[in-house]
Structures are given as structure tokens and as C-alpha cells.
C-alpha positions as a Markdown table, in Angstrom:
| # | Residue | x | y | z |
|---|---|---|---|---|
| 1 | Met | -15.1 | 15.4 | -7.2 |
| 2 | Lys | -12.9 | 18.2 | -5.9 |
| 3 | Gly | -9.2 | 18.6 | -5.4 |
| 4 | Ile | -7.4 | 20.2 | -2.5 |
| 5 | Val | -3.7 | 21.1 | -2.3 |
| 6 | Leu | -2.3 | 21.7 | 1.2 |
| 7 | Ala | 0.4 | 24.3 | 1.0 |
| 8 | Gly | 0.6 | 25.9 | 4.4 |
| 9 | Gly | 3.1 | 25.4 | 7.2 |
| 10 | Leu | 6.4 | 27.2 | 7.9 |
| 11 | Gly | 8.8 | 24.9 | 6.1 |
| 12 | Thr | 11.3 | 24.9 | 9.0 |
| 13 | Arg | 13.2 | 21.9 | 7.7 |
| 14 | Leu | 14.2 | 24.1 | 4.7 |
| 15 | Tyr | 15.3 | 27.1 | 6.6 |
| 16 | Pro | 16.8 | 29.6 | 5.6 |
| 17 | Leu | 15.3 | 29.1 | 2.2 |
| 18 | Thr | 11.9 | 29.5 | 3.7 |
| 19 | Lys | 12.8 | 32.6 | 5.6 |
| 20 | Val | 11.7 | 34.7 | 2.6 |
| 21 | Thr | 9.1 | 32.5 | 0.9 |
| 22 | Asn | 6.7 | 29.7 | 1.3 |
| 23 | Lys | 8.2 | 26.2 | 0.9 |
| 24 | His | 5.8 | 25.4 | -1.9 |
| 25 | Leu | 7.0 | 28.3 | -4.0 |
| 26 | Leu | 10.6 | 27.0 | -4.1 |
| 27 | Pro | 11.8 | 25.6 | -7.5 |
| 28 | Val | 11.8 | 21.9 | -8.2 |
| 29 | Tyr | 14.0 | 21.9 | -11.3 |
| 30 | Asn | 12.3 | 24.3 | -13.7 |
| 31 | Glu | 8.9 | 24.9 | -12.0 |
| 32 | Pro | 7.6 | 26.1 | -8.7 |
| 33 | Met | 6.9 | 23.2 | -6.3 |
| 34 | Ile | 3.2 | 24.0 | -6.2 |
| 35 | Tyr | 2.8 | 23.4 | -9.9 |
| 36 | Tyr | 3.3 | 19.7 | -9.5 |
| 37 | Pro | 0.4 | 18.8 | -7.2 |
| 38 | Ile | -1.9 | 21.0 | -9.3 |
| 39 | Lys | -0.9 | 19.3 | -12.5 |
| 40 | Thr | -1.4 | 15.9 | -10.7 |
| 41 | Leu | -5.0 | 16.8 | -10.0 |
| 42 | Val | -5.7 | 18.3 | -13.4 |
| 43 | Asn | -4.2 | 15.2 | -15.1 |
| 44 | Ala | -6.6 | 13.1 | -12.9 |
| 45 | Gly | -9.6 | 15.0 | -14.4 |
| 46 | Ile | -10.2 | 17.3 | -11.5 |
| 47 | Asp | -10.9 | 21.0 | -12.3 |
| 48 | Glu | -12.3 | 22.3 | -9.1 |
| 49 | Ile | -9.3 | 23.0 | -6.9 |
| 50 | Leu | -8.7 | 24.7 | -3.6 |
| 51 | Ile | -5.2 | 25.9 | -2.4 |
| 52 | Val | -4.8 | 26.0 | 1.4 |
| 53 | Thr | -1.9 | 28.2 | 2.2 |
| 54 | Gly | -0.6 | 30.3 | 5.1 |
| 55 | Gly | 2.4 | 32.2 | 6.5 |
| 56 | Asn | 3.6 | 35.6 | 5.3 |
| 57 | Asn | 3.7 | 34.8 | 1.6 |
| 58 | Ala | 0.1 | 33.7 | 0.9 |
| 59 | Gly | -0.4 | 36.6 | -1.6 |
| 60 | Asp | 2.5 | 35.2 | -3.7 |
| 61 | Phe | 0.3 | 32.2 | -4.6 |
| 62 | Leu | -2.3 | 34.4 | -6.1 |
| 63 | Arg | 0.3 | 36.3 | -8.0 |
| 64 | Leu | 1.9 | 33.1 | -9.3 |
| 65 | Leu | -1.2 | 31.0 | -10.0 |
| 66 | Gly | -3.9 | 33.6 | -10.7 |
| 67 | Asn | -7.1 | 31.8 | -11.7 |
| 68 | Gly | -5.3 | 28.8 | -13.0 |
| 69 | Ser | -5.2 | 29.5 | -16.7 |
| 70 | Asp | -1.7 | 28.0 | -17.0 |
| 71 | Phe | -3.3 | 24.7 | -16.1 |
| 72 | Gly | -6.3 | 25.0 | -18.3 |
| 73 | Leu | -8.5 | 26.0 | -15.4 |
| 74 | Arg | -11.1 | 28.8 | -15.2 |
| 75 | His | -10.7 | 29.3 | -11.5 |
| 76 | Ile | -8.7 | 28.3 | -8.5 |
| 77 | Asn | -10.0 | 28.8 | -5.0 |
| 78 | Tyr | -7.8 | 29.9 | -2.0 |
| 79 | Thr | -8.1 | 29.8 | 1.8 |
| 80 | Tyr | -5.7 | 30.8 | 4.5 |
| 81 | Gln | -4.4 | 28.8 | 7.5 |
| 82 | Glu | -3.4 | 30.8 | 10.5 |
| 83 | Gly | -0.3 | 29.3 | 12.1 |
| 84 | Glu | 0.3 | 25.6 | 12.1 |
| 85 | Gly | -1.8 | 22.7 | 13.4 |
| 86 | Gly | -1.1 | 19.7 | 11.3 |
| 87 | Ile | -2.4 | 18.3 | 8.0 |
| 88 | Ala | -5.8 | 17.4 | 9.3 |
| 89 | Ala | -6.3 | 21.0 | 10.7 |
| 90 | Ala | -5.4 | 22.4 | 7.3 |
| 91 | Leu | -7.8 | 20.0 | 5.6 |
| 92 | Gly | -10.5 | 21.1 | 8.0 |
| 93 | Leu | -10.4 | 24.5 | 6.5 |
| 94 | Ala | -11.7 | 23.1 | 3.2 |
| 95 | Glu | -15.1 | 21.9 | 4.5 |
| 96 | Phe | -16.9 | 24.9 | 2.9 |
| 97 | Phe | -15.3 | 24.2 | -0.4 |
| 98 | Ala | -15.9 | 20.4 | -0.4 |
| 99 | Asp | -19.6 | 20.8 | 0.4 |
| 100 | Arg | -19.9 | 17.1 | 1.3 |
| 101 | Asp | -18.5 | 16.1 | -2.1 |
| 102 | Lys | -15.8 | 13.5 | -2.5 |
| 103 | Ile | -12.3 | 15.1 | -2.3 |
| 104 | Val | -8.8 | 14.3 | -3.5 |
| 105 | Val | -6.2 | 15.8 | -1.2 |
| 106 | Leu | -2.5 | 16.3 | -2.1 |
| 107 | Leu | 0.2 | 17.7 | 0.0 |
| 108 | Gly | 1.8 | 20.6 | -1.7 |
| 109 | Asp | 5.4 | 19.1 | -1.6 |
| 110 | Asn | 4.5 | 15.8 | -3.3 |
| 111 | Ile | 6.2 | 15.3 | -6.6 |
| 112 | Ile | 5.4 | 12.1 | -8.5 |
| 113 | Glu | 6.7 | 10.7 | -11.8 |
| 114 | Gly | 3.4 | 9.3 | -13.0 |
| 115 | Asn | -0.2 | 10.1 | -12.4 |
| 116 | Ile | -3.1 | 9.1 | -10.2 |
| 117 | Arg | -5.9 | 9.0 | -12.7 |
| 118 | Lys | -6.8 | 5.3 | -12.3 |
| 119 | Ala | -6.8 | 5.5 | -8.5 |
| 120 | Val | -9.0 | 8.6 | -8.7 |
| 121 | Glu | -11.4 | 6.9 | -11.0 |
| 122 | Ala | -11.6 | 3.9 | -8.7 |
| 123 | Phe | -12.4 | 6.2 | -5.9 |
| 124 | Arg | -15.0 | 8.0 | -8.0 |
| 125 | Val | -17.0 | 4.8 | -8.3 |
| 126 | Gln | -16.3 | 3.7 | -4.7 |
| 127 | Glu | -19.5 | 4.0 | -2.8 |
| 128 | Ser | -18.1 | 5.5 | 0.4 |
| 129 | Gly | -15.0 | 5.7 | 2.6 |
| 130 | Ala | -11.4 | 6.6 | 1.8 |
| 131 | Arg | -8.6 | 5.7 | -0.4 |
| 132 | Ile | -4.8 | 6.3 | 0.1 |
| 133 | Met | -1.7 | 5.7 | -1.9 |
| 134 | Leu | 1.4 | 3.8 | -0.7 |
| 135 | Lys | 5.0 | 3.7 | -1.8 |
| 136 | Glu | 7.7 | 1.4 | -0.7 |
| 137 | Val | 10.6 | 3.5 | 0.6 |
| 138 | Pro | 14.0 | 3.0 | 2.2 |
| 139 | Asp | 13.2 | 5.3 | 5.2 |
| 140 | Pro | 9.6 | 4.6 | 6.2 |
| 141 | Gln | 10.2 | 5.9 | 9.7 |
| 142 | Arg | 9.9 | 9.5 | 8.3 |
| 143 | Phe | 6.2 | 8.9 | 7.3 |
| 144 | Gly | 2.9 | 7.3 | 8.3 |
| 145 | Val | 3.5 | 3.5 | 7.7 |
| 146 | Ala | 0.9 | 0.9 | 6.7 |
| 147 | Val | 0.6 | -2.1 | 9.0 |
| 148 | Phe | -0.8 | -5.2 | 7.1 |
| 149 | Glu | -2.6 | -8.4 | 8.0 |
| 150 | Gly | -2.5 | -10.2 | 4.7 |
| 151 | Asp | -3.5 | -7.7 | 2.1 |
| 152 | Arg | -5.6 | -5.6 | 4.6 |
| 153 | Ile | -4.3 | -2.5 | 6.3 |
| 154 | Val | -5.2 | -2.8 | 10.0 |
| 155 | Arg | -3.7 | 0.5 | 11.1 |
| 156 | Ile | -1.3 | 3.3 | 10.1 |
| 157 | Asp | 1.6 | 4.1 | 12.5 |
| 158 | Glu | 2.8 | 7.7 | 12.4 |
| 159 | Lys | 6.6 | 8.0 | 12.1 |
| 160 | Pro | 7.3 | 4.7 | 14.0 |
| 161 | Ala | 10.8 | 4.1 | 15.3 |
| 162 | Val | 10.5 | 0.5 | 14.1 |
| 163 | Pro | 8.3 | 0.4 | 11.0 |
| 164 | Ala | 6.1 | -2.6 | 10.6 |
| 165 | Ser | 6.4 | -2.4 | 6.8 |
| 166 | Pro | 8.4 | -0.5 | 4.2 |
| 167 | Tyr | 5.2 | 1.1 | 2.8 |
| 168 | Ala | 4.8 | 4.8 | 3.5 |
| 169 | Val | 1.5 | 6.6 | 3.1 |
| 170 | Ile | 2.4 | 9.3 | 0.6 |
| 171 | Gly | 0.6 | 12.6 | 0.5 |
| 172 | Val | -2.3 | 11.6 | -1.7 |
| 173 | Tyr | -5.6 | 11.1 | 0.2 |
| 174 | Met | -9.2 | 10.5 | -1.0 |
| 175 | Tyr | -12.1 | 11.0 | 1.3 |
| 176 | Asp | -15.9 | 11.0 | 1.3 |
| 177 | Gly | -17.8 | 13.9 | 2.8 |
| 178 | Arg | -17.6 | 12.5 | 6.4 |
| 179 | Val | -13.9 | 13.3 | 6.7 |
| 180 | Phe | -14.7 | 16.7 | 8.2 |
| 181 | Asp | -16.9 | 15.1 | 10.9 |
| 182 | Phe | -13.9 | 12.9 | 11.8 |
| 183 | Ile | -11.6 | 15.9 | 11.9 |
| 184 | Lys | -13.8 | 17.7 | 14.4 |
| 185 | Thr | -13.4 | 14.8 | 16.9 |
| 186 | Leu | -9.6 | 14.8 | 16.8 |
| 187 | Lys | -7.3 | 15.7 | 19.7 |
| 188 | Pro | -3.8 | 17.1 | 19.1 |
| 189 | Ser | -1.0 | 14.5 | 19.1 |
| 190 | Glu | 2.2 | 14.8 | 21.2 |
| 191 | Arg | 3.5 | 17.0 | 18.4 |
| 192 | Gly | 0.6 | 19.4 | 19.1 |
| 193 | Glu | -1.0 | 18.7 | 15.7 |
| 194 | Leu | -4.1 | 17.1 | 14.3 |
| 195 | Glu | -2.7 | 14.1 | 12.5 |
| 196 | Ile | -4.0 | 12.9 | 9.1 |
| 197 | Thr | -3.0 | 9.4 | 10.3 |
| 198 | Asp | -5.8 | 9.6 | 12.9 |
| 199 | Val | -8.3 | 10.4 | 10.1 |
| 200 | Asn | -7.1 | 7.4 | 8.1 |
| 201 | Asn | -7.4 | 5.1 | 11.1 |
| 202 | Phe | -11.0 | 6.2 | 11.5 |
| 203 | Tyr | -11.8 | 4.8 | 8.1 |
| 204 | Ile | -9.6 | 1.7 | 8.8 |
| 205 | Arg | -11.6 | 0.9 | 11.9 |
| 206 | Glu | -14.9 | 0.9 | 10.0 |
| 207 | Gly | -13.4 | -1.3 | 7.3 |
| 208 | Asn | -13.8 | 1.4 | 4.6 |
| 209 | Leu | -10.3 | 2.4 | 3.6 |
| 210 | Phe | -8.8 | 1.1 | 0.3 |
| 211 | Trp | -5.3 | 1.5 | -1.0 |
| 212 | Asp | -3.1 | 1.6 | -4.1 |
| 213 | Ile | 0.6 | 1.4 | -4.6 |
| 214 | Leu | 2.2 | 4.2 | -6.6 |
| 215 | Glu | 4.6 | 3.1 | -9.3 |
| 216 | Gly | 7.5 | 5.3 | -10.6 |
| 217 | Trp | 9.5 | 7.6 | -8.4 |
| 218 | Trp | 8.1 | 9.9 | -5.7 |
| 219 | Ser | 9.5 | 12.5 | -3.4 |
| 220 | Asp | 8.0 | 14.7 | -0.7 |
| 221 | Ala | 10.5 | 17.5 | -1.4 |
| 222 | Gly | 10.3 | 18.6 | 2.3 |
| 223 | Thr | 13.9 | 18.3 | 3.2 |
| 224 | Phe | 17.1 | 19.6 | 1.5 |
| 225 | Glu | 17.9 | 16.0 | 0.5 |
| 226 | Ser | 14.4 | 15.2 | -0.9 |
| 227 | Leu | 14.1 | 18.6 | -2.6 |
| 228 | Gln | 17.4 | 17.9 | -4.4 |
| 229 | Tyr | 16.3 | 14.4 | -5.3 |
| 230 | Ala | 13.0 | 15.6 | -6.7 |
| 231 | Gly | 14.7 | 18.3 | -8.8 |
| 232 | Asn | 17.3 | 15.8 | -10.1 |
| 233 | Met | 14.6 | 13.2 | -11.0 |
| 234 | Val | 12.4 | 15.8 | -12.7 |
| 235 | Ala | 15.4 | 16.9 | -14.8 |
| 236 | Lys | 16.1 | 13.3 | -15.7 |
| 237 | Thr | 12.7 | 11.7 | -16.2 |
| 238 | Gly | 10.0 | 14.4 | -16.0 |
| 239 | Ala | 7.0 | 14.4 | -13.7 |
| 240 | Asn | 3.2 | 14.2 | -13.9 |
| 241 | Lys | 3.3 | 12.1 | -17.0 |
| 242 | Met | -0.1 | 11.5 | -18.6 |
| 243 | Asp | 0.8 | 8.0 | -19.8 |
| 244 | Gly | 3.7 | 7.1 | -17.6 |
| 245 | Pro | 3.7 | 4.4 | -14.9 |
| 246 | Ala | 1.2 | 5.4 | -12.2 |
| 247 | Trp | -0.1 | 2.7 | -10.0 |
| 248 | Ile | -1.2 | -0.9 | -9.6 |
| 249 | Gln | -4.3 | -1.7 | -7.7 |
| 250 | Ser | -3.6 | -4.2 | -4.9 |
| 251 | Asn | -6.7 | -3.9 | -2.8 |
| 252 | Pro | -9.9 | -4.7 | -4.7 |
| 253 | Asp | -13.0 | -2.6 | -3.8 |
| 254 | Lys | -15.8 | -4.1 | -1.8 |
| 255 | Ser | -18.3 | -1.7 | -3.3 |
């Protein structure tokens, strides 16, 4: 199983901080933002990692991360996203790296208190399909939102004005090798982007998407408010704990 960190985009919500650097290189308390998703993958037992970046500061990732020795890795892979196009478009650039293997995808601005090891292990033995992680949040309208019938997700609504549940889809996605076939069929949304929500809804329609609820705090660190919150919480409680609260499985596998 391979790991992918999506760290492209222009970070316009954090301007002017991002006028001179990539958002994912900004500090979250005492470490660069990009360190946190990498550590999340490493803590989950994943040691083949690809960083998808873009913009004018892509070379800074190489200077900062090198080959990943600070994380106990022998090698980190890199690829470059020209412009913007949405999360799914960025993920599509990782097809060569995934090579039809299962993948765990993290958004580069996701900071979590615990770890995702148990969810990753559940996906490792899952025969096929996808797995996502949810978190109950006070402002679900900012995110993709899970719509339930009983304990089954029937669809995900992207940034709904009136959310059907308080459960946001956080930036941790697990897919089998077919995800790239799905991405190639996507059409841009009204925002002009290829939406990861559309990818997840493909798997939902075929009845092959499973979910877990993340325990502990989480922040996407993509706005001034959430970046400050993430830094404060890291300073107070730490992040990427190996043995801290991580998840509770709420949707048993069918496989």
C-alpha cells in the first residue's frame, strides 16, 4: 500500500502568507505543515510516499524534505501539478506512482491528534473499494458532508448550504486501483474543479465505500482561523500520536 500527500494549490485563503511560499510549508506550531500528513502515513506503516505539489515553490519541498530521512524513510517521490484543478485532478497525477496498488491519500493541510493505523489496516484487508474518514464538526457546510440512511452513507454532498448531517469528510481517503479510471470520467464542477466528492460517490453507488469516525481533534489548517487552531492544539496536546485516540469503526466491512 502506498501513500500520497496532496500539497499543491495556491492557498489563496491564506494570502498574503502564501504570496511567498506554498501553504503546506507554513508552520503549524513548531513544524512545517507538510510534516504532519507525512508522519500520519509513516505512523500507519506506509513507507512509499508521493508528494504532489505545485506553484512557484515546489523546489522548497525537496530542500526541506530531501529523501525523507527525518521520517525514517529511504526515499520520497515528488510530482508537479501545473495550475489548479481540484483534489481529484491532483490525485490523477499519482497514477504512475500507485501502479494499481491500494493508496492512502492525505490532504497536505490535515492535522490530526491521533493516528489512522487501524483504519489503514482495515482497508489493507478490504477486498476492494474505498474507505473514508469522518469527523463531527460544528461547520460541516465548509466540507463534503456524509448523508446517511441508517448506518449507510448514501451520498456525499459537497459544501451544502444546509448539511444533512454534522459529519464532514476529512482529507483522508483510501482507494483501490480503480480510482484513476473514475477520475478520468469526471467533468469539472461549477467551481471548475474535478471534485473528490464525485470520486467518493462513484464508490457509494456501487456499494463499496466504508467509513470510520476519527476521534480526537482535527483541523484542515486551510484558513487563518483553522491554522491558528491547529497550532494551538498541537502546542497543547501534540499531534500524530502513536498510541493516542484515533478512530472507532462504525461501518463493518462486507468483505
